[in-house]
C-alpha positions in Angstrom: 97.6 85.7 135.8 100.1 84.4 133.2 100.4 86.8 130.3 102.5 86.1 127.2 103.6 89.2 125.3 104.8 89.0 121.6 107.4 91.7 121.0 108.6 91.4 124.6 111.6 93.7 124.2 109.5 96.6 122.7 109.1 99.8 124.7 105.4 99.3 125.5 106.0 95.6 126.3 108.8 96.3 128.8 106.6 98.9 130.6 103.7 96.4 130.7 106.0 93.6 132.0 107.0 95.9 134.9 103.3 96.6 135.6 102.4 93.0 135.6 105.3 91.9 137.7 104.7 94.7 140.1 101.3 93.4 141.0 102.3 89.8 141.2 101.4 88.5 137.7 103.7 86.4 135.6 104.8 88.1 132.4 106.4 86.1 129.6 108.1 88.0 126.9 108.7 86.5 123.4 111.9 87.8 122.0 113.9 87.2 118.8 117.3 88.2 120.1 118.6 86.1 123.1 120.8 89.1 124.0 117.6 90.9 125.2 116.9 88.2 127.9 118.6 90.1 130.7 116.6 93.2 130.0 113.4 91.3 130.3 114.5 89.7 133.6 115.3 93.1 134.9 111.7 94.1 134.1 110.4 91.1 136.0 109.5 89.1 133.0 110.4 85.6 131.9 112.2 85.7 128.5 111.4 83.1 125.9 113.4 83.1 122.6 110.9 82.7 119.7 111.4 84.3 116.3 107.8 84.8 115.2 108.8 85.3 111.6 110.3 81.8 111.5 108.3 79.8 114.1 105.5 77.4 113.4 102.1 77.3 115.1 102.8 74.2 117.2 106.1 75.5 118.6 104.5 78.8 119.5 101.5 77.1 121.1 104.0 75.3 123.4 105.2 78.7 124.6 101.6 79.7 125.4 100.9 76.7 127.6 99.2 77.8 130.8 98.7 81.4 129.7 95.6 83.3 130.7 96.1 85.9 127.9 98.3 86.9 125.0 99.2 90.4 123.9 100.6 91.2 120.4 102.9 94.2 120.9 105.4 93.3 118.2 106.3 95.3 115.2 108.9 95.3 112.5 110.2 98.7 113.8 112.0 101.7 112.2 114.3 100.9 109.3 112.4 97.8 108.2 111.1 97.5 104.7 107.6 96.9 103.4 108.0 93.1 103.3 108.7 92.9 107.0 105.6 95.0 107.8 103.7 92.1 106.4 105.7 89.3 108.0 105.7 90.9 111.5 102.8 93.3 111.8 100.3 91.0 110.1 101.6 87.4 109.8 103.1 87.2 113.3 99.9 88.6 114.8 97.9 85.9 113.0 100.3 83.2 114.0 99.9 84.2 117.6 96.1 84.0 117.2 96.3 80.5 115.6 98.6 79.3 118.4 96.3 80.8 121.1 93.4 78.8 119.8 95.1 75.7 121.4 94.0 76.9 124.8 94.2 80.7 125.4 91.0 82.7 124.7 92.0 86.3 125.6 94.0 88.2 123.0 94.9 91.9 123.0 96.2 93.3 119.7 98.1 96.6 119.7 97.3 98.2 116.3 97.4 101.8 115.2 95.0 104.7 114.6 94.5 105.5 111.0 94.3 102.0 109.6 90.6 102.5 108.5 91.7 105.0 106.0 93.6 103.8 102.9 97.0 105.3 102.4 96.8 108.5 100.4 98.2 108.4 96.8 101.9 109.1 96.9 102.3 107.9 100.5 105.6 106.5 101.5 105.6 102.8 100.5 106.7 101.5 103.8 104.2 103.6 105.8 101.4 102.4 103.4 102.5 98.8 103.9 102.5 99.3 107.7 98.9 100.6 107.6 97.7 97.8 105.3 99.5 95.2 107.5 97.9 96.5 110.7 94.4 96.6 109.2 94.8 93.0 107.8 96.0 91.8 111.2 92.9 93.3 112.8 90.6 91.6 110.3 92.3 88.2 110.5 92.7 88.1 114.3 89.2 89.3 115.1 87.9 86.6 112.7 89.3 83.9 115.0 87.2 82.3 117.8 89.0 84.3 120.5 88.1 87.0 123.0 89.9 89.8 121.2 90.3 93.5 122.1 92.0 95.7 119.5 93.7 98.8 120.9 94.7 101.6 118.4 96.9 104.1 120.1 97.6 107.5 118.5 101.1 109.0 118.1 103.3 107.4 120.6 105.6 109.4 122.9 108.0 108.6 125.7 106.5 111.1 128.0 105.7 110.3 131.6 102.3 108.7 132.1 99.5 111.1 132.7 97.0 108.5 133.8 94.2 110.3 132.0 93.1 109.3 128.5 90.4 109.4 125.8 89.3 105.9 124.9 86.5 105.1 122.5 85.7 103.4 119.2 86.7 106.6 117.4 88.6 109.6 118.8 90.3 112.6 117.4 93.9 112.2 116.4 96.4 112.9 119.1 99.3 111.6 121.1 99.6 109.2 124.0 102.5 108.1 126.1 103.7 104.5 125.8 103.5 104.2 129.6 99.8 105.1 129.4 99.3 102.5 126.6 100.8 99.9 128.9 98.5 100.9 131.8 95.5 100.8 129.4 96.5 97.3 128.3 96.6 96.2 131.9 93.1 97.6 132.5 91.8 95.9 129.4 93.1 92.6 130.6 91.2 93.1 133.9 87.9 93.9 132.1 86.7 90.8 130.1 83.7 92.9 128.8 86.1 94.7 126.5 86.4 91.6 124.3 85.0 92.2 120.9 85.8 95.9 121.0 88.1 97.9 118.8 89.2 101.0 120.7 91.2 104.2 119.8 93.4 105.8 122.4 95.0 109.2 122.9 95.8 111.3 126.0 92.8 113.0 127.6 91.0 113.9 130.8 89.5 110.7 132.0 91.2 108.4 134.5 92.1 105.1 132.8 89.9 102.8 135.0 86.9 105.1 134.4 87.5 105.3 130.7 87.7 101.5 130.4 84.5 101.0 132.4 82.8 103.6 130.2 83.5 101.7 126.9 81.9 98.6 128.3 78.8 100.4 129.4 77.9 101.6 125.9 
């Protein structure tokens, strides 16, 4: 399987790239900074320099040629302002969806828990912009003619993977390790029946494979 990951230098992306490479799949990581290429190669991924904030749909579609799936795991990141929450967390996700329509049906979108609730009055401006951007990305991407799964992790940690999760359309707020998020993304890739679902994810008691099978049985 050839999988192209937007935000290829992110923490979740690098863990996922190692998982994909470890089982013999071909991971391609889209990166903005060419200095990050060596890190991706060390993770077993093919680095491709593509600044999603300044790319066009045809150029990006060329990078997706031959892919079986795309994953949007990019984000403006800490320290970025409200404007970049829109240009990265929303617009870049939509650009990837538009480029994927040239020949890639499977799309996994990493979003966030909490986006269904409007920011409370007085919320930090950047945090509010982040939630609005993530929600808008979900709406626009799922509106495309693609096989989309939206994954909304809870509070992210760098803990070791537990391998046990809670995964459903709605779950109680909680934390989840980035490593478990990467493992869940891999399991979602392997389960086409999760297309069309929006799923929330936190740590829990159910093994990942069992949890993914359960959401497709409902």
